[in-house]
Short mmCIF file of the C-alpha atoms (twelve columns), coordinates in Angstrom:
data_MODEL
# 
_entry.id   MODEL 
# 
loop_
_atom_site.group_PDB 
_atom_site.id 
_atom_site.type_symbol 
_atom_site.label_atom_id 
_atom_site.label_alt_id 
_atom_site.label_comp_id 
_atom_site.label_asym_id 
_atom_site.label_seq_id 
_atom_site.Cartn_x 
_atom_site.Cartn_y 
_atom_site.Cartn_z 
_atom_site.pdbx_PDB_model_num 
ATOM 1   C CA . UNK A 1   17.592  -12.167 24.842  1 
ATOM 2   C CA . UNK A 2   15.264  -10.804 27.539  1 
ATOM 3   C CA . UNK A 3   11.624  -11.821 27.545  1 
ATOM 4   C CA . UNK A 4   10.598  -8.203  28.134  1 
ATOM 5   C CA . UNK A 5   12.580  -7.024  25.109  1 
ATOM 6   C CA . UNK A 6   11.129  -9.787  22.962  1 
ATOM 7   C CA . UNK A 7   7.557   -8.964  23.980  1 
ATOM 8   C CA . UNK A 8   8.151   -5.263  23.440  1 
ATOM 9   C CA . UNK A 9   9.350   -5.865  19.889  1 
ATOM 10  C CA . UNK A 10  6.310   -7.998  19.090  1 
ATOM 11  C CA . UNK A 11  3.896   -5.375  20.427  1 
ATOM 12  C CA . UNK A 12  5.642   -2.559  18.552  1 
ATOM 13  C CA . UNK A 13  5.806   -4.615  15.366  1 
ATOM 14  C CA . UNK A 14  2.116   -5.502  15.598  1 
ATOM 15  C CA . UNK A 15  1.237   -1.832  16.153  1 
ATOM 16  C CA . UNK A 16  3.334   -0.963  13.106  1 
ATOM 17  C CA . UNK A 17  1.370   -3.446  10.980  1 
ATOM 18  C CA . UNK A 18  -1.905  -1.840  12.076  1 
ATOM 19  C CA . UNK A 19  -0.517  1.629   11.309  1 
ATOM 20  C CA . UNK A 20  0.570   0.513   7.843   1 
ATOM 21  C CA . UNK A 21  -2.972  -0.613  7.064   1 
ATOM 22  C CA . UNK A 22  -4.252  2.759   8.319   1 
ATOM 23  C CA . UNK A 23  -1.640  4.473   6.133   1 
ATOM 24  C CA . UNK A 24  -2.792  2.541   3.067   1 
ATOM 25  C CA . UNK A 25  -6.359  3.610   3.859   1 
ATOM 26  C CA . UNK A 26  -5.247  7.223   4.269   1 
ATOM 27  C CA . UNK A 27  -3.379  7.034   0.970   1 
ATOM 28  C CA . UNK A 28  -6.498  5.642   -0.679  1 
ATOM 29  C CA . UNK A 29  -8.550  8.563   0.651   1 
ATOM 30  C CA . UNK A 30  -5.934  11.004  -0.661  1 
ATOM 31  C CA . UNK A 31  -5.978  9.313   -4.052  1 
ATOM 32  C CA . UNK A 32  -9.764  9.073   -4.380  1 
ATOM 33  C CA . UNK A 33  -10.296 12.681  -3.250  1 
ATOM 34  C CA . UNK A 34  -7.517  14.115  -5.417  1 
ATOM 35  C CA . UNK A 35  -5.745  15.552  -2.382  1 
ATOM 36  C CA . UNK A 36  -2.190  14.635  -3.358  1 
ATOM 37  C CA . UNK A 37  -1.183  18.246  -3.905  1 
ATOM 38  C CA . UNK A 38  -3.154  19.451  -0.871  1 
ATOM 39  C CA . UNK A 39  0.218   20.155  0.718   1 
ATOM 40  C CA . UNK A 40  2.515   21.339  -2.086  1 
ATOM 41  C CA . UNK A 41  5.695   21.296  0.024   1 
ATOM 42  C CA . UNK A 42  7.371   18.811  2.382   1 
ATOM 43  C CA . UNK A 43  7.922   18.213  5.288   1 
ATOM 44  C CA . UNK A 44  5.900   21.326  6.121   1 
ATOM 45  C CA . UNK A 45  2.524   22.125  4.587   1 
ATOM 46  C CA . UNK A 46  2.392   25.566  2.971   1 
ATOM 47  C CA . UNK A 47  5.467   26.371  5.011   1 
ATOM 48  C CA . UNK A 48  3.688   25.561  8.278   1 
ATOM 49  C CA . UNK A 49  3.791   22.716  10.784  1 
ATOM 50  C CA . UNK A 50  0.020   23.188  11.211  1 
ATOM 51  C CA . UNK A 51  -1.669  23.725  7.815   1 
ATOM 52  C CA . UNK A 52  -3.815  26.766  7.088   1 
ATOM 53  C CA . UNK A 53  -7.602  26.532  7.100   1 
ATOM 54  C CA . UNK A 54  -8.280  29.661  5.089   1 
ATOM 55  C CA . UNK A 55  -6.791  31.021  1.892   1 
ATOM 56  C CA . UNK A 56  -6.303  34.394  3.595   1 
ATOM 57  C CA . UNK A 57  -3.550  32.785  5.688   1 
ATOM 58  C CA . UNK A 58  -1.453  32.230  2.554   1 
ATOM 59  C CA . UNK A 59  0.836   34.728  0.790   1 
ATOM 60  C CA . UNK A 60  -0.528  36.162  -2.464  1 
ATOM 61  C CA . UNK A 61  2.189   34.537  -4.563  1 
ATOM 62  C CA . UNK A 62  1.766   31.017  -3.087  1 
ATOM 63  C CA . UNK A 63  0.695   29.532  -6.433  1 
ATOM 64  C CA . UNK A 64  3.778   30.685  -8.311  1 
ATOM 65  C CA . UNK A 65  6.045   29.717  -5.430  1 
ATOM 66  C CA . UNK A 66  4.884   26.097  -5.241  1 
ATOM 67  C CA . UNK A 67  4.621   25.618  -8.999  1 
ATOM 68  C CA . UNK A 68  8.295   26.613  -9.179  1 
ATOM 69  C CA . UNK A 69  9.157   24.069  -6.471  1 
ATOM 70  C CA . UNK A 70  7.196   21.347  -8.251  1 
ATOM 71  C CA . UNK A 71  8.939   22.152  -11.514 1 
ATOM 72  C CA . UNK A 72  12.329  21.965  -9.785  1 
ATOM 73  C CA . UNK A 73  11.480  18.569  -8.258  1 
ATOM 74  C CA . UNK A 74  10.396  17.180  -11.628 1 
ATOM 75  C CA . UNK A 75  13.574  18.423  -13.263 1 
ATOM 76  C CA . UNK A 76  15.650  16.558  -10.675 1 
ATOM 77  C CA . UNK A 77  13.601  13.419  -11.261 1 
ATOM 78  C CA . UNK A 78  14.102  13.774  -15.020 1 
ATOM 79  C CA . UNK A 79  17.874  13.843  -14.467 1 
ATOM 80  C CA . UNK A 80  17.584  10.600  -12.462 1 
ATOM 81  C CA . UNK A 81  15.643  9.010   -15.314 1 
ATOM 82  C CA . UNK A 82  18.393  10.098  -17.734 1 
ATOM 83  C CA . UNK A 83  20.974  8.282   -15.602 1 
ATOM 84  C CA . UNK A 84  18.989  5.031   -15.845 1 
ATOM 85  C CA . UNK A 85  18.440  5.335   -19.586 1 
ATOM 86  C CA . UNK A 86  14.835  6.586   -19.648 1 
ATOM 87  C CA . UNK A 87  15.659  9.619   -21.778 1 
ATOM 88  C CA . UNK A 88  12.336  9.714   -23.649 1 
ATOM 89  C CA . UNK A 89  10.360  9.712   -20.412 1 
ATOM 90  C CA . UNK A 90  12.671  12.345  -18.934 1 
ATOM 91  C CA . UNK A 91  12.040  14.526  -21.983 1 
ATOM 92  C CA . UNK A 92  8.272   14.168  -21.611 1 
ATOM 93  C CA . UNK A 93  8.497   15.231  -17.972 1 
ATOM 94  C CA . UNK A 94  10.608  18.273  -18.832 1 
ATOM 95  C CA . UNK A 95  8.134   19.305  -21.530 1 
ATOM 96  C CA . UNK A 96  4.973   18.653  -19.514 1 
ATOM 97  C CA . UNK A 97  3.166   21.984  -19.288 1 
ATOM 98  C CA . UNK A 98  0.341   20.687  -17.094 1 
ATOM 99  C CA . UNK A 99  2.472   21.012  -13.964 1 
ATOM 100 C CA . UNK A 100 2.584   24.753  -14.559 1 
ATOM 101 C CA . UNK A 101 -1.135  24.959  -13.807 1 
ATOM 102 C CA . UNK A 102 -1.318  25.983  -10.124 1 
ATOM 103 C CA . UNK A 103 -3.430  24.062  -7.626  1 
ATOM 104 C CA . UNK A 104 -6.265  26.018  -6.053  1 
ATOM 105 C CA . UNK A 105 -6.185  26.040  -2.259  1 
ATOM 106 C CA . UNK A 106 -8.746  23.677  -0.735  1 
ATOM 107 C CA . UNK A 107 -8.736  23.330  3.048   1 
ATOM 108 C CA . UNK A 108 -10.372 19.880  2.930   1 
ATOM 109 C CA . UNK A 109 -7.744  18.492  0.552   1 
ATOM 110 C CA . UNK A 110 -4.949  20.161  2.506   1 
ATOM 111 C CA . UNK A 111 -5.975  18.538  5.772   1 
ATOM 112 C CA . UNK A 112 -6.631  15.189  4.083   1 
ATOM 113 C CA . UNK A 113 -3.049  15.121  2.810   1 
ATOM 114 C CA . UNK A 114 -1.723  16.464  6.124   1 
ATOM 115 C CA . UNK A 115 -3.416  13.656  8.089   1 
ATOM 116 C CA . UNK A 116 -1.966  11.174  5.624   1 
ATOM 117 C CA . UNK A 117 1.478   12.593  6.338   1 
ATOM 118 C CA . UNK A 118 0.936   12.401  10.094  1 
ATOM 119 C CA . UNK A 119 -0.011  8.713   9.843   1 
ATOM 120 C CA . UNK A 120 3.045   8.166   7.649   1 
ATOM 121 C CA . UNK A 121 5.314   9.911   10.147  1 
ATOM 122 C CA . UNK A 122 3.883   7.865   13.031  1 
ATOM 123 C CA . UNK A 123 4.407   4.682   11.022  1 
ATOM 124 C CA . UNK A 124 8.008   5.717   10.437  1 
ATOM 125 C CA . UNK A 125 8.551   6.247   14.163  1 
ATOM 126 C CA . UNK A 126 7.231   2.774   14.945  1 
ATOM 127 C CA . UNK A 127 9.369   1.245   12.208  1 
ATOM 128 C CA . UNK A 128 12.375  2.909   13.815  1 
ATOM 129 C CA . UNK A 129 11.353  1.530   17.222  1 
ATOM 130 C CA . UNK A 130 10.928  -1.899  15.643  1 
ATOM 131 C CA . UNK A 131 14.493  -1.698  14.387  1 
ATOM 132 C CA . UNK A 132 15.805  -0.696  17.813  1 
ATOM 133 C CA . UNK A 133 14.075  -3.551  19.635  1 
ATOM 134 C CA . UNK A 134 14.722  -6.082  16.856  1 
ATOM 135 C CA . UNK A 135 18.288  -6.451  18.141  1 
ATOM 136 C CA . UNK A 136 16.848  -8.431  21.047  1 
ATOM 137 C CA . UNK A 137 16.717  -11.279 18.501  1 
ATOM 138 C CA . UNK A 138 20.231  -10.810 17.118  1 
ATOM 139 C CA . UNK A 139 21.581  -14.001 18.689  1 
ATOM 140 C CA . UNK A 140 18.678  -16.231 17.694  1 
ATOM 141 C CA . UNK A 141 17.533  -14.794 14.335  1 
ATOM 142 C CA . UNK A 142 19.566  -12.032 12.690  1 
ATOM 143 C CA . UNK A 143 17.052  -11.814 9.842   1 
ATOM 144 C CA . UNK A 144 14.632  -9.948  12.102  1 
ATOM 145 C CA . UNK A 145 17.082  -7.078  12.678  1 
ATOM 146 C CA . UNK A 146 18.325  -7.047  9.070   1 
ATOM 147 C CA . UNK A 147 14.808  -6.948  7.637   1 
ATOM 148 C CA . UNK A 148 13.748  -4.283  10.136  1 
ATOM 149 C CA . UNK A 149 16.630  -2.114  8.926   1 
ATOM 150 C CA . UNK A 150 15.729  -2.808  5.287   1 
ATOM 151 C CA . UNK A 151 12.139  -1.780  5.981   1 
ATOM 152 C CA . UNK A 152 13.240  1.561   7.379   1 
ATOM 153 C CA . UNK A 153 15.243  2.202   4.202   1 
ATOM 154 C CA . UNK A 154 12.292  1.186   2.026   1 
ATOM 155 C CA . UNK A 155 9.989   3.562   3.896   1 
ATOM 156 C CA . UNK A 156 12.351  6.449   3.171   1 
ATOM 157 C CA . UNK A 157 12.393  5.531   -0.515  1 
ATOM 158 C CA . UNK A 158 8.602   5.100   -0.465  1 
ATOM 159 C CA . UNK A 159 8.138   8.612   0.931   1 
ATOM 160 C CA . UNK A 160 10.251  10.051  -1.889  1 
ATOM 161 C CA . UNK A 161 8.412   7.972   -4.478  1 
ATOM 162 C CA . UNK A 162 5.081   9.190   -3.103  1 
ATOM 163 C CA . UNK A 163 6.144   12.772  -3.684  1 
ATOM 164 C CA . UNK A 164 6.972   11.886  -7.291  1 
ATOM 165 C CA . UNK A 165 3.552   10.239  -7.731  1 
ATOM 166 C CA . UNK A 166 1.728   13.486  -6.963  1 
ATOM 167 C CA . UNK A 167 4.292   15.759  -8.606  1 
ATOM 168 C CA . UNK A 168 4.376   14.144  -12.070 1 
ATOM 169 C CA . UNK A 169 1.434   13.566  -14.379 1 
ATOM 170 C CA . UNK A 170 3.105   11.289  -16.924 1 
ATOM 171 C CA . UNK A 171 4.718   8.412   -15.054 1 
ATOM 172 C CA . UNK A 172 1.779   6.059   -14.621 1 
ATOM 173 C CA . UNK A 173 3.839   3.020   -13.658 1 
ATOM 174 C CA . UNK A 174 5.155   4.791   -10.557 1 
ATOM 175 C CA . UNK A 175 1.713   4.438   -8.947  1 
ATOM 176 C CA . UNK A 176 1.900   0.663   -9.398  1 
ATOM 177 C CA . UNK A 177 5.448   0.538   -8.027  1 
ATOM 178 C CA . UNK A 178 4.360   2.725   -5.107  1 
ATOM 179 C CA . UNK A 179 1.547   0.310   -4.203  1 
ATOM 180 C CA . UNK A 180 3.666   -2.830  -4.600  1 
ATOM 181 C CA . UNK A 181 6.387   -1.285  -2.457  1 
ATOM 182 C CA . UNK A 182 3.782   -0.566  0.238   1 
ATOM 183 C CA . UNK A 183 2.839   -4.253  0.160   1 
ATOM 184 C CA . UNK A 184 6.523   -5.207  0.416   1 
ATOM 185 C CA . UNK A 185 6.947   -3.037  3.526   1 
ATOM 186 C CA . UNK A 186 3.793   -4.525  5.009   1 
ATOM 187 C CA . UNK A 187 4.940   -8.046  4.136   1 
ATOM 188 C CA . UNK A 188 8.317   -7.564  5.829   1 
ATOM 189 C CA . UNK A 189 6.595   -6.355  9.002   1 
ATOM 190 C CA . UNK A 190 4.294   -9.377  8.998   1 
ATOM 191 C CA . UNK A 191 7.265   -11.672 8.396   1 
ATOM 192 C CA . UNK A 192 9.343   -10.218 11.237  1 
ATOM 193 C CA . UNK A 193 6.342   -10.440 13.573  1 
ATOM 194 C CA . UNK A 194 5.848   -14.103 12.721  1 
ATOM 195 C CA . UNK A 195 9.583   -14.829 12.907  1 
ATOM 196 C CA . UNK A 196 9.712   -13.258 16.375  1 
ATOM 197 C CA . UNK A 197 6.815   -15.450 17.511  1 
ATOM 198 C CA . UNK A 198 8.610   -18.656 16.518  1 
ATOM 199 C CA . UNK A 199 12.184  -17.499 17.166  1 
ATOM 200 C CA . UNK A 200 14.489  -20.313 18.219  1 
ATOM 201 C CA . UNK A 201 12.153  -23.076 17.069  1 
ATOM 202 C CA . UNK A 202 13.109  -25.180 14.023  1 
ATOM 203 C CA . UNK A 203 10.354  -25.263 11.394  1 
ATOM 204 C CA . UNK A 204 9.173   -27.477 8.580   1 
ATOM 205 C CA . UNK A 205 6.540   -27.092 5.895   1 
ATOM 206 C CA . UNK A 206 3.102   -28.225 7.037   1 
ATOM 207 C CA . UNK A 207 0.861   -29.632 4.275   1 
ATOM 208 C CA . UNK A 208 2.956   -28.853 1.151   1 
ATOM 209 C CA . UNK A 209 -0.065  -28.841 -1.211  1 
ATOM 210 C CA . UNK A 210 -1.838  -26.258 0.944   1 
ATOM 211 C CA . UNK A 211 1.335   -24.171 1.061   1 
ATOM 212 C CA . UNK A 212 1.730   -24.232 -2.729  1 
ATOM 213 C CA . UNK A 213 -1.888  -23.257 -3.331  1 
ATOM 214 C CA . UNK A 214 -1.628  -20.476 -0.739  1 
ATOM 215 C CA . UNK A 215 1.456   -19.130 -2.491  1 
ATOM 216 C CA . UNK A 216 -0.313  -19.197 -5.865  1 
ATOM 217 C CA . UNK A 217 -3.350  -17.430 -4.383  1 
ATOM 218 C CA . UNK A 218 -1.077  -14.804 -2.818  1 
ATOM 219 C CA . UNK A 219 0.714   -14.183 -6.121  1 
ATOM 220 C CA . UNK A 220 -2.580  -13.851 -7.983  1 
ATOM 221 C CA . UNK A 221 -3.886  -11.410 -5.370  1 
ATOM 222 C CA . UNK A 222 -0.724  -9.325  -5.778  1 
ATOM 223 C CA . UNK A 223 -1.155  -9.387  -9.562  1 
ATOM 224 C CA . UNK A 224 -4.763  -8.343  -9.075  1 
ATOM 225 C CA . UNK A 225 -3.652  -5.366  -6.981  1 
ATOM 226 C CA . UNK A 226 -1.139  -4.353  -9.667  1 
ATOM 227 C CA . UNK A 227 -3.861  -4.474  -12.329 1 
ATOM 228 C CA . UNK A 228 -6.102  -2.481  -9.996  1 
ATOM 229 C CA . UNK A 229 -3.600  0.372   -9.808  1 
ATOM 230 C CA . UNK A 230 -3.364  0.362   -13.609 1 
ATOM 231 C CA . UNK A 231 -7.155  0.530   -13.824 1 
ATOM 232 C CA . UNK A 232 -7.018  3.549   -11.569 1 
ATOM 233 C CA . UNK A 233 -4.441  5.196   -13.823 1 
ATOM 234 C CA . UNK A 234 -6.625  4.544   -16.860 1 
ATOM 235 C CA . UNK A 235 -9.647  5.990   -15.060 1 
ATOM 236 C CA . UNK A 236 -7.627  9.103   -14.222 1 
ATOM 237 C CA . UNK A 237 -6.722  9.504   -17.910 1 
ATOM 238 C CA . UNK A 238 -10.389 9.154   -18.890 1 
ATOM 239 C CA . UNK A 239 -11.424 11.656  -16.208 1 
ATOM 240 C CA . UNK A 240 -8.890  14.168  -17.506 1 
ATOM 241 C CA . UNK A 241 -10.128 13.628  -21.060 1 
ATOM 242 C CA . UNK A 242 -13.688 14.451  -19.996 1 
ATOM 243 C CA . UNK A 243 -12.406 17.242  -17.702 1 
ATOM 244 C CA . UNK A 244 -14.088 15.630  -14.714 1 
ATOM 245 C CA . UNK A 245 -17.482 15.320  -16.365 1 
ATOM 246 C CA . UNK A 246 -19.507 12.281  -17.488 1 
ATOM 247 C CA . UNK A 247 -18.358 10.360  -14.419 1 
ATOM 248 C CA . UNK A 248 -20.822 7.535   -14.982 1 
ATOM 249 C CA . UNK A 249 -19.088 6.677   -18.283 1 
ATOM 250 C CA . UNK A 250 -15.505 6.516   -16.980 1 
ATOM 251 C CA . UNK A 251 -15.544 2.761   -16.329 1 
ATOM 252 C CA . UNK A 252 -16.961 2.069   -19.792 1 
ATOM 253 C CA . UNK A 253 -14.005 3.916   -21.307 1 
ATOM 254 C CA . UNK A 254 -11.364 2.179   -19.194 1 
ATOM 255 C CA . UNK A 255 -10.746 -0.435  -21.882 1 
ATOM 256 C CA . UNK A 256 -9.236  -3.914  -21.665 1 
ATOM 257 C CA . UNK A 257 -7.326  -3.322  -18.437 1 
ATOM 258 C CA . UNK A 258 -10.610 -3.152  -16.517 1 
ATOM 259 C CA . UNK A 259 -11.752 -6.479  -18.005 1 
ATOM 260 C CA . UNK A 260 -8.396  -8.079  -17.122 1 
ATOM 261 C CA . UNK A 261 -8.756  -6.813  -13.561 1 
ATOM 262 C CA . UNK A 262 -12.242 -8.320  -13.320 1 
ATOM 263 C CA . UNK A 263 -11.162 -11.645 -14.839 1 
ATOM 264 C CA . UNK A 264 -8.260  -12.031 -12.416 1 
ATOM 265 C CA . UNK A 265 -10.706 -11.338 -9.575  1 
ATOM 266 C CA . UNK A 266 -12.641 -14.443 -10.634 1 
ATOM 267 C CA . UNK A 267 -9.419  -16.480 -10.651 1 
ATOM 268 C CA . UNK A 268 -8.599  -15.224 -7.146  1 
ATOM 269 C CA . UNK A 269 -12.075 -16.242 -5.968  1 
ATOM 270 C CA . UNK A 270 -11.787 -19.770 -7.427  1 
ATOM 271 C CA . UNK A 271 -8.314  -20.276 -5.952  1 
ATOM 272 C CA . UNK A 272 -9.485  -19.237 -2.507  1 
ATOM 273 C CA . UNK A 273 -12.506 -21.523 -2.668  1 
ATOM 274 C CA . UNK A 274 -10.161 -24.439 -3.420  1 
ATOM 275 C CA . UNK A 275 -7.833  -23.301 -0.644  1 
ATOM 276 C CA . UNK A 276 -10.734 -23.072 1.793   1 
ATOM 277 C CA . UNK A 277 -11.700 -26.688 1.034   1 
ATOM 278 C CA . UNK A 278 -8.132  -27.902 1.596   1 
ATOM 279 C CA . UNK A 279 -7.739  -26.017 4.869   1 
ATOM 280 C CA . UNK A 280 -11.074 -27.282 6.162   1 
ATOM 281 C CA . UNK A 281 -9.856  -30.801 5.356   1 
ATOM 282 C CA . UNK A 282 -6.385  -30.516 6.877   1 
ATOM 283 C CA . UNK A 283 -6.768  -28.214 9.897   1 
ATOM 284 C CA . UNK A 284 -9.086  -28.110 12.888  1 
ATOM 285 C CA . UNK A 285 -11.938 -25.624 13.074  1 
ATOM 286 C CA . UNK A 286 -10.260 -23.560 15.793  1 
ATOM 287 C CA . UNK A 287 -6.823  -23.455 14.161  1 
ATOM 288 C CA . UNK A 288 -5.215  -20.181 13.142  1 
ATOM 289 C CA . UNK A 289 -5.232  -21.449 9.560   1 
ATOM 290 C CA . UNK A 290 -9.023  -21.786 9.472   1 
ATOM 291 C CA . UNK A 291 -9.488  -18.454 11.226  1 
ATOM 292 C CA . UNK A 292 -7.302  -16.716 8.657   1 
ATOM 293 C CA . UNK A 293 -9.147  -18.427 5.811   1 
ATOM 294 C CA . UNK A 294 -12.518 -17.319 7.173   1 
ATOM 295 C CA . UNK A 295 -11.188 -13.773 7.462   1 
ATOM 296 C CA . UNK A 296 -9.893  -14.008 3.889   1 
ATOM 297 C CA . UNK A 297 -13.339 -14.948 2.600   1 
ATOM 298 C CA . UNK A 298 -14.904 -12.063 4.474   1 
ATOM 299 C CA . UNK A 299 -12.432 -9.683  2.830   1 
ATOM 300 C CA . UNK A 300 -13.040 -11.184 -0.626  1 
ATOM 301 C CA . UNK A 301 -16.798 -10.766 -0.158  1 
ATOM 302 C CA . UNK A 302 -16.364 -7.117  0.786   1 
ATOM 303 C CA . UNK A 303 -14.000 -6.676  -2.166  1 
ATOM 304 C CA . UNK A 304 -16.672 -7.962  -4.520  1 
ATOM 305 C CA . UNK A 305 -19.229 -5.587  -3.003  1 
ATOM 306 C CA . UNK A 306 -16.959 -2.535  -3.343  1 
ATOM 307 C CA . UNK A 307 -16.012 -3.627  -6.864  1 
ATOM 308 C CA . UNK A 308 -19.682 -3.696  -7.844  1 
ATOM 309 C CA . UNK A 309 -20.203 -0.277  -6.293  1 
ATOM 310 C CA . UNK A 310 -17.248 1.107   -8.239  1 
ATOM 311 C CA . UNK A 311 -18.477 -0.375  -11.523 1 
ATOM 312 C CA . UNK A 312 -22.144 0.581   -11.310 1 
ATOM 313 C CA . UNK A 313 -22.278 3.664   -9.087  1 
ATOM 314 C CA . UNK A 314 -19.772 5.884   -10.923 1 
ATOM 315 C CA . UNK A 315 -16.743 5.211   -8.738  1 
ATOM 316 C CA . UNK A 316 -17.824 6.627   -5.345  1 
ATOM 317 C CA . UNK A 317 -14.709 7.820   -3.456  1 
ATOM 318 C CA . UNK A 318 -15.614 5.850   -0.303  1 
ATOM 319 C CA . UNK A 319 -15.692 2.626   -2.322  1 
ATOM 320 C CA . UNK A 320 -12.344 3.498   -3.946  1 
ATOM 321 C CA . UNK A 321 -10.562 3.908   -0.615  1 
ATOM 322 C CA . UNK A 322 -12.277 0.805   0.816   1 
ATOM 323 C CA . UNK A 323 -11.306 -1.259  -2.213  1 
ATOM 324 C CA . UNK A 324 -7.632  -0.397  -1.767  1 
ATOM 325 C CA . UNK A 325 -7.452  -1.147  1.954   1 
ATOM 326 C CA . UNK A 326 -9.424  -4.386  1.516   1 
ATOM 327 C CA . UNK A 327 -6.924  -5.484  -1.138  1 
ATOM 328 C CA . UNK A 328 -4.064  -4.860  1.287   1 
ATOM 329 C CA . UNK A 329 -5.907  -6.744  4.046   1 
ATOM 330 C CA . UNK A 330 -6.359  -9.690  1.687   1 
ATOM 331 C CA . UNK A 331 -2.646  -9.651  0.894   1 
ATOM 332 C CA . UNK A 332 -1.765  -9.506  4.586   1 
ATOM 333 C CA . UNK A 333 -4.116  -12.345 5.551   1 
ATOM 334 C CA . UNK A 334 -2.880  -14.628 2.780   1 
ATOM 335 C CA . UNK A 335 0.757   -13.891 3.523   1 
ATOM 336 C CA . UNK A 336 0.282   -14.539 7.240   1 
ATOM 337 C CA . UNK A 337 -1.556  -17.756 6.387   1 
ATOM 338 C CA . UNK A 338 1.405   -18.831 4.265   1 
ATOM 339 C CA . UNK A 339 3.784   -18.132 7.145   1 
ATOM 340 C CA . UNK A 340 1.594   -20.114 9.528   1 
ATOM 341 C CA . UNK A 341 1.919   -23.170 7.318   1 
ATOM 342 C CA . UNK A 342 5.535   -23.355 8.476   1 
ATOM 343 C CA . UNK A 343 5.179   -25.209 11.751  1 
ATOM 344 C CA . UNK A 344 7.471   -26.357 14.513  1 
ATOM 345 C CA . UNK A 345 8.955   -29.809 13.925  1 
ATOM 346 C CA . UNK A 346 6.543   -31.312 16.439  1 
ATOM 347 C CA . UNK A 347 3.583   -29.986 14.470  1 
ATOM 348 C CA . UNK A 348 2.480   -27.361 16.963  1 
ATOM 349 C CA . UNK A 349 0.331   -24.603 15.541  1 
ATOM 350 C CA . UNK A 350 1.600   -21.063 15.719  1 
ATOM 351 C CA . UNK A 351 -0.629  -18.903 17.873  1 
ATOM 352 C CA . UNK A 352 -1.923  -15.578 16.743  1 
# 
């Protein structure tokens, strides 16, 4: 394994991780601005590689054309659901008349979705490059190459699932699966980056109690994110019920799922306070573990702030997108902290 090839993989992998965070942010902006159908076709946008900026650039029958395509896509998805035994859900999708309502052209939403797609495409390119250069580690750690290949497959599935998210109005759980799959892709990238950094060095668990608590905190944060996506789905249902009006009352009508989301946030906070105390006790002030824990607390603080803004300021879109990307940053920091608790047998700390 050449040193140059190893370093190149690490740089590409790290760039990919950054791009994935940017992609999650872009997806959050698309979601909060309602721009999912800004580009009704794929991979082009309104049949163009560069989207239109004016409705006069579109054919007169563009609404009917893309409604027909959306209907065709949903029918194919319904057949897939039939295969896996979800016949009732497939029937609901086939009978859903709301997808027949055409989307009005909006240049801002079109370009928001187009930029999201560009970031996604760039992320895909870097994931492909990560796979290519991961074979530099084939002799020392085959998991790096295998997981890099798996990630590329997952990204392809994620892109298809994303199209289903915006195409269907009835399959709420797909949004949760879509977000959890994004975290899985991010987690694999973080894992392969860490594995490349310590490749060839035997490891052992450092501070088992800290590792267990970190794992519990990570699982609770992931559960919190899942509840957050369900809150968003409930808010969307409320917004549709009020036809976009009475925005300041949406949270009040979200029901128990919002209270569960808030309660789990308190559990996450308590767990991380306990984890902070343990890490301060067991690791030096300049260790990567303490640095990651300090970063985690910064993210949690910002999460609380954006959560308050969402609850009391009628769900401002900027706070929605920020809340999502902060949740992913928290997941990434906690997962990387967990990985950095696996040290070399001589107890050396893993560098950043």
